[in-house]
C-alpha positions, 0 to 999 in steps of 0.5 A, spaced: 789 134 236 786 130 243 789 123 243 784 117 245 786 110 246 783 105 242 779 102 247 776 108 250 775 109 242 771 103 241 767 104 248 765 111 246 765 111 239 758 114 238 760 120 243 766 121 239 763 121 232 758 126 234 763 130 236 767 129 230 761 131 226 761 138 229 768 139 227 773 136 232 779 131 230 782 125 234 788 121 234 787 114 236 792 111 239 794 103 241 799 102 247 801 110 246 803 110 239 798 113 234 795 109 229 789 113 226 785 119 226 778 120 226 777 126 222 770 129 219 769 127 212 772 133 207 767 135 202 761 135 205 760 142 207 757 145 202 754 151 206 761 152 208 764 152 201 758 157 198 760 162 204 767 162 202 765 163 195 761 169 197 766 172 201 771 172 196 766 175 191 765 180 196 772 181 197 773 182 189 767 187 189 770 191 194 777 191 191 774 193 184 770 199 188 776 202 191 779 201 184 784 196 185 785 191 179 789 184 179 795 187 174 796 192 180 797 186 185 802 182 180 809 183 180 813 185 174 813 178 169 808 175 173 802 172 171 795 170 174 797 163 174 803 164 177 800 168 183 794 162 183 800 157 184 805 162 189 807 157 194 805 151 191 810 145 189 810 142 182 
């Protein structure tokens, strides 16, 4: 993630915001120390979310067409909930 000094960020904020709007992220520093991140607002990308859901639906349909069932992907004694939370910390 590129670093931008506080003075430069203040001076070029409109340009930085346009770049952030396109998905870029920046670390803002003061005297060389990171103090903030300038990142796009999360949850404001409904089209991207819809596309991800559509991709998952297509993937599921492809698996069904090839005869792959969810239970075939589970380890012995593993539930769908376990699969969904694999790798999560509780």
